[in-house]
N, C-alpha and C positions, 0 to 999 in steps of 0.2 A: 949649697943647693938652691936653685931658683925654680919655684913652681908658679905658674900663672893660671888664674881662674878666668875663663873666658865666658862672659854672658853673651849668648847668641843673639839676643834681642837688643834693640836700641833703648836700653834702660834710661840713658841720660835724658831722653825726650819725654819720659813719663813724669807725672806729678811727683815732685820730691826725688826724682831719679838720681841726680848727682849726689844728693845726701845719702841715698840708699846704697849707692856704689861705695861710698866712703865707709858707711856702717858695715857693709859686708866685708870690706877689706880689713877692717879692724877685727872683726870676728875671726876671719880666716887666719890673720896674723897671730891671734891669741891661741888658736888651735895648733899652729905650726910647731914642729919639733925644733929644739935649739939648733941654731946654725942654718935654718931654712928661711929664705926670703920668699915672701908671697906678694905677687902683684895681681892686679885685676884690670880687666878691660871689657868694653862692650862694643856693640856694633854702632857705627856712625849713622846708619839708616836701617830701614826695615821694620818689622813688627816690634811693638813695645814689649811683647812677651810671646812665648810659644804656647799657643792654645790648641793648635791642631797640627796634623801632619803637614798640611800646606804651609803653615808658618815655619815649620822646621826646614822645609825645602828652601824657602826664601832666604834663610840665613846661611846656606852652604857656601856661597861665594865669599862672604865675610869670614867664615871659619877657615877656609883655605888661605885667605890672606893673613889671618891671625896666626896660623901655624907657620907660614913663611916668615912672618915677623919674629915669632918666638925662636925659630931656628937661627935667624940672624943675630938675635940677642943672646944666644947660648942658653936659652931657657931649658931646664932639664925635663920638665913635664908640663903639659897643659891639661886642665880639667874643663871639659865642655859643660857649662853650667845650666843644664836642662836634663830632667829625668827621662826625656825621650831619647837621650844620647844622639842628637842629630849629627849626622855626618861622621860619627866616631870611626866607623869602619873605613870610610874613604880617607879620612885624615891619617889613619894608621898605615894605609897604603902609601900615602905621600911622604910621611915622616922619614927623615934621614937619621936624625940624632935626638929628636925630642919625643918623649913618651906621651901618648895621648890616652887619657883616662875618661871613661864615661861613668857618671854617678849611678845610673841604673844598673849597669853591669857589675860594678863593685859592690853596691849595697845589697842586691839580691843574693849574690854569691856569699857575701859576709853573713847575711841573715840565715842562709842555708847551713852555715856552720854553727849557728846559735840555736836553731830550732828545726822542727820537721815540717811545719805548716806556716807559710808566710802570709800575713795580711798586709795589703798595701792601701794607703790612704792617698787618694789623688783627686783631681778635678776633671770636669768634662773637657774635652772628650777623651775617653780612655781606649779607643780602638787602636791607636798607634802603640799604646803601652802593651796591650795584649799581643800585638804582632811582634813587638820587641822581645817580650818574654819568651815567645815561641822560638824566635831566632836564637836566643841564648840557651834554649833547652831547659828553661826553668818553669814551664807551665805546670808540670806535675808537682812542683813545690808550693804552688800558690793556693791558699785556702779560699781567699776571696779578695776582691778589690772594693773598697768603700769609696764612693764618689761624693765629694763635698759640693754643696750647692753654692758654688762661687767660681768666678774666673780666677786666673792666676794673679792678676793685678789686684783683684778684690780681697785676696787673702790678707794683705798687710794693711788694709784700710782700718780695721778694728781688731787689734791683736786679741783682746779678751773674747770677742765673739768667735773668732777663728779658733782660738784655743778650746772653747767649749765644744765647737763642732768636731774638732779633732779628737778630743777626749771621748765624746759620744761614739764616734766612728770606731775608735780603738776598742771600746768596750763591745760594740757590735761584732767586730772582727774576732775578738777572743771567744765570744759566745758561739761564733760560727766555726770555731776550731783552731784559729790562728794561735801560735805560741811565740811569735815574734812579729813585730810591726816594722814596716818600712814606709818612709814618706815617698810618695810618687810625684812630688813636685818640689823643686828646689826653693821656692818661696817659703815653704814650711820649714825648711832646714835652718833658716836664719831668724826664726821667731823666738828662739830661746824657750821652747815649751817642752823639751824632751823629757825632763824629770817629771813634770806633772802628767804627761801622757803615760809614761811608764807606771806612775802611781795609780792612775785610773784604770789601766789595762792589766796591770800585774805581770807584764811580760817585757822583754827588752825592746827598745826602740832604736832602729838603725837610722841615723841621720846621714843622708846620702852625700851631703857636702863634706862633712867631717870625715866620713869613711873614705871618700874619694881622695881627700888630701892625705890621709894616713896611708892608703894603699899606694898612691903615687910616690910618697916618700920612701916607703919600704922597697918598691920596685926599683927606684933610682939607686938606692943604696946597695941593692943586690946586683946592680948592673944588668937588669932585665929589660928587654924590649920585645914587642910582639913578633911572633914568627913571620918571616916573609913568605913562608909557604901558605900561611893562613891569610896574610895581608900582602899580596904581591905588589911590587911597585908598578904603577901604571906605565904603559908604554904607548907611544904613538908610532904608527908605521909610516916611514918616509917613502919617497918615490922609489928608492932602491930596495925597499922591503926591510931596511934595517930598523931596529927598535931604538927609540930615543926616549929619554926620561921626560916625565910630565913637566911642562914649561914652568909651572908655578914655583917649583923648588929646584930648578936646574942650577941656579946660581949657588945654592948651598952645596950641591954635589961637586961643584967646581972649586970650592974653597978648600 
């Protein structure tokens, strides 16, 4: 089995970006089930990180290309490495044989199986996260969202300072009624702070990167793909009114 983690931003262009890509690859490989190959890629251009909904839209063309490449490479599943799940619904419409997994979708549904009130720790701006939770029908499961005073890139500048902020946020969320915590940013998922946050909050912590990898593995093994009634294949209307497949993945359909 081959699962590819796709960073929607141009991480390679950020300070220490190439080293961070290698570090995340090593972490993902360590989490992977036996017999599973994990690869990682990022955007060649565009935003260094996804901070707003606008940044998420800028990365859509790259994600379409990344899916097409994954299908050519016979990749079994891709994980879109952002907790806003940018373009996940569109990629599921385009996909022919590659499963597309969003970390937000998988982590909040997993959290709902572990508790009754979910607390999310994220960074500004959270408006797109609220909209996403609404589209997933998960709003009623959310106790509160704690917002860290940091950008996405800033989270990994000082691990200890970030860990302290996350522990404090987790405690605040549990006092507000949360009985399970989810990271609402993928940069938090690779800091190695899960155990200390669980100890501070006294509740389970759902790591979206690790959860997305586990869910993708399980779904591939079970032979599951998204319903085409829920995610219909795009079609362009030709001059004669006939429907044609979206051009990005037409070569895959012809193989």
